[in-house]
C-alpha positions, 0 to 999 in steps of 0.5 A: 572185791566186787565194789573195787573191780566196778570202780575199776572197770569204771575207770578204765571205761573213762580211759577209753572214752579219753581214747576215742571210743564211744563209751558212755555211763550205760556202756560201764554198768553192761561191762560191769553186769556182763564181769558179773554174769561171765565169772573171772575165769581167765584173763581171756574170759575177762578180756573178751567179756569187756571187748563184747562190751567196750567195742562195737566195731573192728577198727576199735579193737585195736585200741582197747587190745593196747588200753587192756594192756596197759590197763590191766596187765602192766605191772608197777603201773603207778610207778610208770605213771609217777615217773612221767609226772616227774620234771624230767623224762627221757624222750622215746625214740622215734615218732610214737604212734598216736594211738598209744599216745592217746591211751597213755594220756588217758590214763595219766589223766586219772594219776593226776590226783597223786600230789607231786612236788615239782621244783621251781623253774624258770623258763625264758619264753622270749623265744618261743613258740605260743602255744596257740601257734604250735596247735595251728600248724601241728598235724592232725594224725600226731596230735593227741586226745586232748589237742584233737578237742582243742584243734576241734573247739578251734575249727567250729570257731571259724567265723564263715565269710559272706560266700552268697551269691545273687540268684533269679530270684527276687526278695523285697529291697529299699533300693530295688530297680523293680517296683513290685506292685503288688506290694504296692497296692496293698501299701495303698489300701492299708492307708485308704488310698490316700499315698502311694508308696512304692515298694521296691524288689532287687536280686534275692542273694543265698549262700550256696549248697555246701555238699562235702565227700570225705575219705574215712578209709585208714589212711585219712579215717584221723583227718576225717573226724576233724573233716566231719566236726567242721562241718557239723560247725557248718551246720549250726549256721548254714541250712543246705549242708550235706555230708556224704562218706566213702571208703569203699561204699558211699553212706550218707551221713548228713542226718546223723550230723544233724544232732546238737552234740558234736560227740553225739553227732559223731558217733552216730555216724561211726554206728551208720558208716559199715567201711570206716578205717577200710579200703579205698574205693574212690571211682566207684564212690563218685559214681554212686554219688553222681547217679543217686544224689547228685540232682538232689543236693547239687542244685543252686550251684552248689560247692563241692569240697572233695577230701581224700588222699587220691590213692585209687586203686582200680583203674583210673578211667574211671576215675576221671570220667566219674570226676569230670562228671562231678566237676561239670554238675558243681559251680567249684570242685575243691580237692582238699587233699592231706598229703600236700603237707610233705614238702616233696610231694609229686603228682605222680600216683595215677590217680592223683593225676586222674583227679586233677584236671577236673578240679578247680583248687587243690589244698592241703586240710592237715591242720588247723591252719589249713581249715582256716584257710580253707573258710576264707577261700569259700568267699565266692568273691576271694581269687587265688591261683596259688591253688591252681591244680594247673601246677600240679599236673607240669609235675613229670 
């Protein structure tokens, strides 16, 4: 009986990991030891024992509670799993809950070992859209766990443009206009002074620093995770990349994202941030960045990506003042707002209208295609006026 219970706890932990909770082998061993130490007096005792081990943040309680009800409490689970594997399944009414969708997928993966005879079905795919194109345009908030993982891989594989800009410093350049007298004399002395080979210098170019300010409030958490994966991929190719998260407070997560494994990096960010999926205070967070970090990370003509929906609950006067200061401190300020995915979006909210005059570009960031457009827009040589924020300010 003890071996069967331990095996079920391991399966339950594996499903939680697929659903997005940071669960590892050590956590599974701790859960089994906790159940053995506490005993099984009732289902509530069993629930809270596992909850104490698997849940580390308040926002993970909803996912854990739904997973526990599906795995441990519902009857005829295997019959429901097998019915899902049938070729024809009734469509659920309405839009599915993303959390329930990811949990169902996590549990259904464990039933793939059951052999099911499937009839041969011929499908005419001449007019269908490929899975890749569907994934490119699908909203992050409506993706399953497997689709989010595939989206993260495609975002990480995007080719960054050559956005290097010239600086005031000089570097060795055989076609440079200036003669490097020191290197010329060194070459001449090395060859005995008989031959004078002129060494030249030219302007040195470098990639400008990239700073990401990412909103991690409840309405932005699903998009923020993909943005953090994108930032992790950028750090592998760029040196000066700084990432900050904000909800009710500002947190520097640059050091956490330096980890090689993206899952470990994201788990470290989640553990370091106390206000994940909480409220939003945009103006105080930008004020904290301007006061504590702007002089450290914005030197050298930095590009700032502000990822937020702009729905500020506090006064907009402070938000406009802090956004103007941030805009004056960087070379480009790009606002990424997932609300632009709606066709009927209008800039009527006070927070949005307070931010728009102080940004250079206004873009959406709700799917893989939008991230690819952002990567192409980082090229300093491109000029695209279709994302001019003044176009949205004309709306009354």
